[in-house]
A tleap script that builds the chain and sets N, CA, C and O, in Angstrom:
source leaprc.protein.ff14SB
mol = sequence {
  NMET ASP ASP ARG ALA CYS ALA PRO PHE LEU
  THR GLY ALA GLY GLY PHE LEU GLN PHE TRP
  LEU ASN GLY ILE ALA GLY ILE ARG LEU ARG
  GLU HIE GLY LEU GLN LEU THR PRO HIE LEU
  PRO GLU GLY ILE ASP ASN LEU CYS ILE HIE
  GLY LEU GLN ILE GLY GLY LYS THR CYS ASP
  VAL SER ILE ASP ALA GLY GLY THR VAL ALA
  VAL CYS GLY LYS VAL LYS LEU ALA GLN ASP
  GLY GLY ASN TRP THR ILE SER CTHR
}
set mol.1.N position { 46.490 -3.915 -31.708 }
set mol.1.CA position { 46.152 -3.461 -31.629 }
set mol.1.C position { 46.516 -1.863 -32.176 }
set mol.1.O position { 47.664 -1.420 -32.207 }
set mol.2.N position { 45.127 -0.998 -32.655 }
set mol.2.CA position { 45.547 -0.240 -33.451 }
set mol.2.C position { 45.761 1.704 -32.158 }
set mol.2.O position { 45.157 2.353 -31.304 }
set mol.3.N position { 46.687 1.698 -32.741 }
set mol.3.CA position { 47.333 3.022 -31.967 }
set mol.3.C position { 46.874 3.921 -31.802 }
set mol.3.O position { 47.505 4.848 -31.293 }
set mol.4.N position { 45.368 4.063 -32.216 }
set mol.4.CA position { 44.062 5.041 -32.463 }
set mol.4.C position { 42.865 4.297 -31.565 }
set mol.4.O position { 42.030 4.964 -30.955 }
set mol.5.N position { 42.879 2.930 -31.556 }
set mol.5.CA position { 41.941 2.441 -30.812 }
set mol.5.C position { 42.749 2.979 -28.961 }
set mol.5.O position { 43.845 3.270 -28.484 }
set mol.6.N position { 41.047 2.797 -28.452 }
set mol.6.CA position { 41.741 2.672 -26.995 }
set mol.6.C position { 40.710 1.256 -26.348 }
set mol.6.O position { 39.917 0.578 -27.000 }
set mol.7.N position { 40.977 1.160 -25.220 }
set mol.7.CA position { 40.108 0.063 -24.692 }
set mol.7.C position { 39.338 0.384 -24.083 }
set mol.7.O position { 39.474 1.465 -23.510 }
set mol.8.N position { 38.022 -0.466 -23.880 }
set mol.8.CA position { 37.839 0.312 -23.198 }
set mol.8.C position { 37.525 0.552 -21.209 }
set mol.8.O position { 37.455 -0.448 -20.493 }
set mol.9.N position { 37.416 1.620 -20.767 }
set mol.9.CA position { 37.958 1.621 -18.640 }
set mol.9.C position { 36.817 1.425 -18.461 }
set mol.9.O position { 35.970 2.318 -18.433 }
set mol.10.N position { 36.476 -0.454 -18.224 }
set mol.10.CA position { 35.026 -0.511 -17.532 }
set mol.10.C position { 35.341 -0.436 -15.991 }
set mol.10.O position { 34.241 -0.582 -15.457 }
set mol.11.N position { 35.763 -0.367 -15.557 }
set mol.11.CA position { 36.007 0.230 -13.403 }
set mol.11.C position { 35.991 1.577 -13.989 }
set mol.11.O position { 35.028 1.948 -13.318 }
set mol.12.N position { 36.314 2.747 -14.791 }
set mol.12.CA position { 35.738 3.735 -14.922 }
set mol.12.C position { 33.898 4.127 -15.136 }
set mol.12.O position { 33.428 5.207 -14.778 }
set mol.13.N position { 33.082 3.034 -15.765 }
set mol.13.CA position { 32.401 3.113 -16.592 }
set mol.13.C position { 31.310 2.816 -15.219 }
set mol.13.O position { 30.159 3.249 -15.155 }
set mol.14.N position { 32.047 1.908 -14.091 }
set mol.14.CA position { 31.485 0.955 -13.400 }
set mol.14.C position { 31.226 1.942 -12.390 }
set mol.14.O position { 30.093 1.984 -11.911 }
set mol.15.N position { 32.058 2.697 -12.019 }
set mol.15.CA position { 32.583 3.992 -11.001 }
set mol.15.C position { 31.343 4.934 -11.552 }
set mol.15.O position { 30.344 5.072 -10.847 }
set mol.16.N position { 31.425 5.450 -12.585 }
set mol.16.CA position { 30.273 6.464 -12.930 }
set mol.16.C position { 28.496 5.934 -12.491 }
set mol.16.O position { 27.549 6.666 -12.204 }
set mol.17.N position { 28.531 4.836 -12.557 }
set mol.17.CA position { 27.471 4.609 -12.797 }
set mol.17.C position { 26.665 4.413 -10.787 }
set mol.17.O position { 25.622 4.872 -10.323 }
set mol.18.N position { 27.911 3.431 -10.044 }
set mol.18.CA position { 27.853 3.882 -8.579 }
set mol.18.C position { 27.879 5.461 -8.111 }
set mol.18.O position { 27.608 5.786 -6.955 }
set mol.19.N position { 28.096 6.036 -8.735 }
set mol.19.CA position { 28.293 7.782 -8.071 }
set mol.19.C position { 26.439 7.964 -8.174 }
set mol.19.O position { 25.750 8.608 -7.384 }
set mol.20.N position { 26.024 7.300 -9.209 }
set mol.20.CA position { 24.394 7.966 -9.255 }
set mol.20.C position { 23.721 6.941 -8.925 }
set mol.20.O position { 22.895 7.142 -8.034 }
set mol.21.N position { 23.807 5.659 -9.435 }
set mol.21.CA position { 22.965 5.299 -8.556 }
set mol.21.C position { 22.913 4.355 -7.028 }
set mol.21.O position { 22.003 3.731 -6.482 }
set mol.22.N position { 24.519 4.632 -6.629 }
set mol.22.CA position { 24.757 4.104 -5.326 }
set mol.22.C position { 24.388 5.859 -4.016 }
set mol.22.O position { 23.834 5.991 -2.925 }
set mol.23.N position { 25.178 6.942 -5.123 }
set mol.23.CA position { 25.450 7.381 -4.548 }
set mol.23.C position { 24.076 9.061 -4.424 }
set mol.23.O position { 23.353 9.446 -3.505 }
set mol.24.N position { 24.204 9.339 -5.179 }
set mol.24.CA position { 23.306 9.619 -5.625 }
set mol.24.C position { 21.717 9.499 -5.164 }
set mol.24.O position { 21.328 10.148 -4.192 }
set mol.25.N position { 21.141 8.949 -5.639 }
set mol.25.CA position { 19.710 8.346 -5.581 }
set mol.25.C position { 20.087 7.780 -4.212 }
set mol.25.O position { 19.323 8.025 -3.278 }
set mol.26.N position { 21.317 6.960 -3.967 }
set mol.26.CA position { 21.519 6.136 -2.495 }
set mol.26.C position { 20.376 4.650 -2.575 }
set mol.26.O position { 19.531 4.352 -1.730 }
set mol.27.N position { 20.609 4.106 -3.518 }
set mol.27.CA position { 20.158 3.069 -4.010 }
set mol.27.C position { 20.827 1.542 -2.696 }
set mol.27.O position { 22.022 1.704 -2.447 }
set mol.28.N position { 20.360 0.601 -2.155 }
set mol.28.CA position { 20.674 0.047 -1.561 }
set mol.28.C position { 20.184 -1.561 -1.729 }
set mol.28.O position { 18.962 -1.711 -1.741 }
set mol.29.N position { 20.797 -2.466 -1.826 }
set mol.29.CA position { 20.741 -4.140 -2.033 }
set mol.29.C position { 19.990 -4.328 -0.606 }
set mol.29.O position { 20.881 -4.378 0.242 }
set mol.30.N position { 18.591 -4.464 0.068 }
set mol.30.CA position { 18.327 -4.657 1.360 }
set mol.30.C position { 17.592 -6.429 0.991 }
set mol.30.O position { 17.300 -6.901 -0.108 }
set mol.31.N position { 17.489 -6.973 2.177 }
set mol.31.CA position { 16.660 -8.262 1.988 }
set mol.31.C position { 15.129 -8.134 1.821 }
set mol.31.O position { 14.617 -9.152 1.356 }
set mol.32.N position { 14.246 -7.082 2.103 }
set mol.32.CA position { 12.532 -6.633 1.562 }
set mol.32.C position { 13.021 -6.128 0.074 }
set mol.32.O position { 12.253 -6.510 -0.809 }
set mol.33.N position { 14.154 -5.338 -0.394 }
set mol.33.CA position { 14.023 -4.736 -1.807 }
set mol.33.C position { 14.835 -4.000 -1.793 }
set mol.33.O position { 15.747 -4.160 -0.982 }
set mol.34.N position { 14.845 -2.828 -2.731 }
set mol.34.CA position { 15.921 -1.712 -3.066 }
set mol.34.C position { 15.340 -0.787 -1.934 }
set mol.34.O position { 14.111 -0.768 -1.879 }
set mol.35.N position { 16.152 0.129 -0.848 }
set mol.35.CA position { 16.102 0.848 -0.660 }
set mol.35.C position { 16.693 1.886 -1.068 }
set mol.35.O position { 17.753 1.643 -1.646 }
set mol.36.N position { 16.381 3.076 -0.978 }
set mol.36.CA position { 16.541 4.199 -1.819 }
set mol.36.C position { 16.626 5.888 -0.475 }
set mol.36.O position { 15.802 6.630 0.059 }
set mol.37.N position { 17.796 5.772 -0.491 }
set mol.37.CA position { 17.809 7.117 0.527 }
set mol.37.C position { 18.681 8.439 -0.718 }
set mol.37.O position { 19.858 8.771 -0.861 }
set mol.38.N position { 17.646 8.782 -1.266 }
set mol.38.CA position { 18.099 9.936 -2.402 }
set mol.38.C position { 19.115 11.485 -1.528 }
set mol.38.O position { 19.091 11.910 -0.373 }
set mol.39.N position { 19.888 11.916 -2.757 }
set mol.39.CA position { 20.575 12.977 -1.916 }
set mol.39.C position { 20.634 13.655 -3.068 }
set mol.39.O position { 21.746 14.102 -3.350 }
set mol.40.N position { 19.799 13.851 -3.779 }
set mol.40.CA position { 20.698 15.329 -5.394 }
set mol.40.C position { 20.711 16.340 -4.763 }
set mol.40.O position { 19.868 16.960 -4.116 }
set mol.41.N position { 22.438 16.560 -5.153 }
set mol.41.CA position { 23.105 17.841 -5.203 }
set mol.41.C position { 22.072 19.308 -5.678 }
set mol.41.O position { 21.113 19.258 -6.448 }
set mol.42.N position { 22.410 20.109 -5.223 }
set mol.42.CA position { 22.202 21.697 -5.098 }
set mol.42.C position { 21.944 21.426 -7.104 }
set mol.42.O position { 22.404 20.447 -7.692 }
set mol.43.N position { 21.224 22.423 -7.715 }
set mol.43.CA position { 21.376 22.529 -8.859 }
set mol.43.C position { 20.867 21.113 -9.738 }
set mol.43.O position { 21.033 21.089 -10.958 }
set mol.44.N position { 20.434 20.309 -9.239 }
set mol.44.CA position { 19.725 18.745 -9.936 }
set mol.44.C position { 18.567 19.112 -9.422 }
set mol.44.O position { 18.296 19.330 -8.242 }
set mol.45.N position { 17.743 19.184 -10.567 }
set mol.45.CA position { 16.586 19.307 -10.332 }
set mol.45.C position { 15.339 17.791 -9.746 }
set mol.45.O position { 14.498 17.585 -8.871 }
set mol.46.N position { 16.177 16.843 -11.299 }
set mol.46.CA position { 15.138 15.242 -10.697 }
set mol.46.C position { 16.181 14.223 -11.347 }
set mol.46.O position { 17.031 14.565 -12.169 }
set mol.47.N position { 16.061 13.356 -11.026 }
set mol.47.CA position { 16.882 11.650 -11.607 }
set mol.47.C position { 15.810 11.395 -11.963 }
set mol.47.O position { 14.704 11.595 -11.461 }
set mol.48.N position { 16.265 10.748 -13.229 }
set mol.48.CA position { 14.994 9.388 -13.382 }
set mol.48.C position { 15.715 7.478 -13.989 }
set mol.48.O position { 16.488 7.621 -14.937 }
set mol.49.N position { 15.588 6.411 -13.691 }
set mol.49.CA position { 16.640 5.590 -13.880 }
set mol.49.C position { 15.462 4.601 -14.461 }
set mol.49.O position { 14.594 4.071 -13.767 }
set mol.50.N position { 15.620 4.468 -15.889 }
set mol.50.CA position { 14.580 3.911 -16.532 }
set mol.50.C position { 15.386 2.331 -16.826 }
set mol.50.O position { 16.591 2.164 -17.019 }
set mol.51.N position { 14.366 1.342 -16.790 }
set mol.51.CA position { 14.343 0.114 -16.708 }
set mol.51.C position { 15.666 -0.284 -15.481 }
set mol.51.O position { 16.830 -0.544 -15.786 }
set mol.52.N position { 15.006 -0.232 -13.829 }
set mol.52.CA position { 15.528 -0.679 -13.124 }
set mol.52.C position { 14.750 -2.098 -12.971 }
set mol.52.O position { 13.523 -2.189 -13.027 }
set mol.53.N position { 15.606 -3.158 -12.777 }
set mol.53.CA position { 15.178 -4.517 -12.344 }
set mol.53.C position { 14.953 -5.326 -11.154 }
set mol.53.O position { 15.903 -6.025 -10.803 }
set mol.54.N position { 13.836 -5.370 -10.434 }
set mol.54.CA position { 13.910 -5.754 -9.134 }
set mol.54.C position { 13.119 -6.973 -9.040 }
set mol.54.O position { 12.002 -6.784 -9.522 }
set mol.55.N position { 13.361 -8.661 -8.405 }
set mol.55.CA position { 12.424 -9.784 -8.702 }
set mol.55.C position { 11.691 -9.526 -9.763 }
set mol.55.O position { 10.543 -9.084 -9.815 }
set mol.56.N position { 12.854 -10.003 -11.123 }
set mol.56.CA position { 12.144 -10.370 -11.690 }
set mol.56.C position { 11.182 -9.013 -13.094 }
set mol.56.O position { 10.763 -9.231 -14.231 }
set mol.57.N position { 11.188 -7.858 -12.329 }
set mol.57.CA position { 9.942 -7.054 -12.854 }
set mol.57.C position { 10.386 -5.553 -12.759 }
set mol.57.O position { 10.124 -4.847 -11.786 }
set mol.58.N position { 11.219 -5.052 -14.078 }
set mol.58.CA position { 10.994 -4.150 -14.457 }
set mol.58.C position { 10.221 -2.598 -14.186 }
set mol.58.O position { 9.055 -2.597 -14.581 }
set mol.59.N position { 10.606 -1.532 -13.688 }
set mol.59.CA position { 10.395 -0.239 -13.172 }
set mol.59.C position { 11.330 0.998 -13.289 }
set mol.59.O position { 12.535 0.938 -13.046 }
set mol.60.N position { 10.859 1.812 -13.574 }
set mol.60.CA position { 11.437 3.215 -14.126 }
set mol.60.C position { 11.267 4.123 -12.450 }
set mol.60.O position { 10.148 4.265 -11.955 }
set mol.61.N position { 12.219 4.526 -11.928 }
set mol.61.CA position { 12.382 5.513 -10.614 }
set mol.61.C position { 12.887 7.079 -11.154 }
set mol.61.O position { 13.839 7.397 -11.867 }
set mol.62.N position { 12.049 7.728 -10.633 }
set mol.62.CA position { 12.142 9.087 -10.904 }
set mol.62.C position { 12.463 9.807 -9.182 }
set mol.62.O position { 11.826 9.454 -8.190 }
set mol.63.N position { 13.117 10.421 -9.175 }
set mol.63.CA position { 13.424 11.351 -7.956 }
set mol.63.C position { 13.440 12.891 -8.112 }
set mol.63.O position { 13.963 13.533 -9.023 }
set mol.64.N position { 12.681 13.408 -6.911 }
set mol.64.CA position { 12.572 14.716 -7.404 }
set mol.64.C position { 14.135 15.804 -6.754 }
set mol.64.O position { 15.287 15.373 -6.802 }
set mol.65.N position { 13.868 16.787 -6.366 }
set mol.65.CA position { 14.985 17.544 -5.834 }
set mol.65.C position { 14.742 17.458 -4.039 }
set mol.65.O position { 15.548 17.324 -3.119 }
set mol.66.N position { 12.924 17.636 -4.078 }
set mol.66.CA position { 12.468 16.882 -2.385 }
set mol.66.C position { 13.007 15.856 -1.719 }
set mol.66.O position { 13.085 15.806 -0.492 }
set mol.67.N position { 13.440 14.908 -2.573 }
set mol.67.CA position { 13.588 13.638 -2.289 }
set mol.67.C position { 12.317 12.464 -2.282 }
set mol.67.O position { 12.103 11.440 -1.633 }
set mol.68.N position { 11.693 13.112 -3.240 }
set mol.68.CA position { 9.638 12.190 -3.205 }
set mol.68.C position { 10.433 11.142 -4.639 }
set mol.68.O position { 11.270 11.616 -5.407 }
set mol.69.N position { 10.045 10.056 -4.691 }
set mol.69.CA position { 10.348 8.952 -5.297 }
set mol.69.C position { 8.861 8.645 -6.078 }
set mol.69.O position { 7.770 9.200 -5.952 }
set mol.70.N position { 9.062 8.133 -6.468 }
set mol.70.CA position { 7.728 7.714 -7.873 }
set mol.70.C position { 8.028 6.502 -8.376 }
set mol.70.O position { 9.216 6.208 -8.508 }
set mol.71.N position { 7.122 5.686 -8.706 }
set mol.71.CA position { 7.590 4.990 -9.926 }
set mol.71.C position { 7.014 4.460 -10.558 }
set mol.71.O position { 5.903 4.471 -10.030 }
set mol.72.N position { 6.923 3.536 -12.079 }
set mol.72.CA position { 5.832 3.690 -13.020 }
set mol.72.C position { 6.048 1.449 -12.853 }
set mol.72.O position { 7.098 0.929 -12.477 }
set mol.73.N position { 5.293 0.971 -13.087 }
set mol.73.CA position { 6.006 -1.084 -12.606 }
set mol.73.C position { 5.357 -0.994 -12.170 }
set mol.73.O position { 4.675 -0.024 -11.837 }
set mol.74.N position { 5.302 -2.727 -11.883 }
set mol.74.CA position { 4.356 -3.439 -11.090 }
set mol.74.C position { 5.015 -3.486 -9.388 }
set mol.74.O position { 4.509 -3.973 -8.377 }
set mol.75.N position { 6.054 -2.921 -9.539 }
set mol.75.CA position { 5.965 -2.575 -8.125 }
set mol.75.C position { 5.377 -2.091 -7.137 }
set mol.75.O position { 4.420 -1.326 -7.257 }
set mol.76.N position { 5.906 -2.498 -5.916 }
set mol.76.CA position { 5.546 -1.630 -4.848 }
set mol.76.C position { 6.579 -0.539 -4.022 }
set mol.76.O position { 7.767 -0.814 -3.847 }
set mol.77.N position { 6.135 0.375 -3.675 }
set mol.77.CA position { 6.831 1.364 -2.997 }
set mol.77.C position { 6.194 1.646 -1.997 }
set mol.77.O position { 4.974 1.776 -1.899 }
set mol.78.N position { 7.566 1.834 -0.634 }
set mol.78.CA position { 6.888 2.747 0.326 }
set mol.78.C position { 7.785 3.425 1.194 }
set mol.78.O position { 8.872 2.847 1.196 }
set mol.79.N position { 7.760 4.427 1.937 }
set mol.79.CA position { 8.129 5.253 2.773 }
set mol.79.C position { 8.292 5.038 4.324 }
set mol.79.O position { 7.408 4.550 5.029 }
set mol.80.N position { 9.113 5.318 4.624 }
set mol.80.CA position { 9.776 5.665 6.006 }
set mol.80.C position { 10.449 6.931 6.460 }
set mol.80.O position { 11.658 7.005 6.241 }
set mol.81.N position { 10.225 7.310 6.686 }
set mol.81.CA position { 11.209 8.718 6.654 }
set mol.81.C position { 11.781 9.180 5.524 }
set mol.81.O position { 11.168 9.531 4.516 }
set mol.82.N position { 13.009 9.183 5.690 }
set mol.82.CA position { 13.507 9.645 4.586 }
set mol.82.C position { 14.271 8.632 3.439 }
set mol.82.O position { 15.034 8.992 2.542 }
set mol.83.N position { 13.704 6.913 3.841 }
set mol.83.CA position { 14.031 5.597 2.624 }
set mol.83.C position { 12.348 5.504 2.530 }
set mol.83.O position { 11.301 5.566 3.175 }
set mol.84.N position { 13.305 5.185 0.397 }
set mol.84.CA position { 11.867 4.903 0.353 }
set mol.84.C position { 12.700 3.459 0.295 }
set mol.84.O position { 13.889 3.226 0.513 }
set mol.85.N position { 10.997 2.109 -0.292 }
set mol.85.CA position { 11.345 1.125 -0.346 }
set mol.85.C position { 10.988 0.080 -1.687 }
set mol.85.O position { 9.977 -0.594 -1.488 }
set mol.86.N position { 11.582 -0.123 -2.851 }
set mol.86.CA position { 10.825 -0.472 -3.571 }
set mol.86.C position { 10.918 -1.869 -3.630 }
set mol.86.O position { 12.079 -2.234 -3.444 }
set mol.87.N position { 9.887 -3.065 -3.877 }
set mol.87.CA position { 9.586 -4.571 -3.136 }
set mol.87.C position { 8.728 -5.283 -4.282 }
set mol.87.O position { 7.944 -4.519 -4.845 }
set mol.88.N position { 8.730 -6.249 -4.609 }
set mol.88.CA position { 7.784 -7.042 -5.654 }
set mol.88.C position { 6.719 -7.572 -5.439 }
set mol.88.O position { 6.117 -8.141 -6.350 }
savepdb mol mol.pdb
quit
């Protein structure tokens, strides 16, 4: 290997994705679909996740600072208190 090259740090990249998807967006895989319990920290006005795939369908998810979730795509969105569910 060239001394100037570096190998990809895949576990670091995975941790970065988990921080945003599972931590900030609060995405959890449930039997009935994806559950979102978002927790955007102060200073972050919104979070957009493009190309999220569930049940063979692709959607875009937008979360605002108040915890409101919006989706674009042929999926169903339901709210139960502070939890949101995306299903097909």
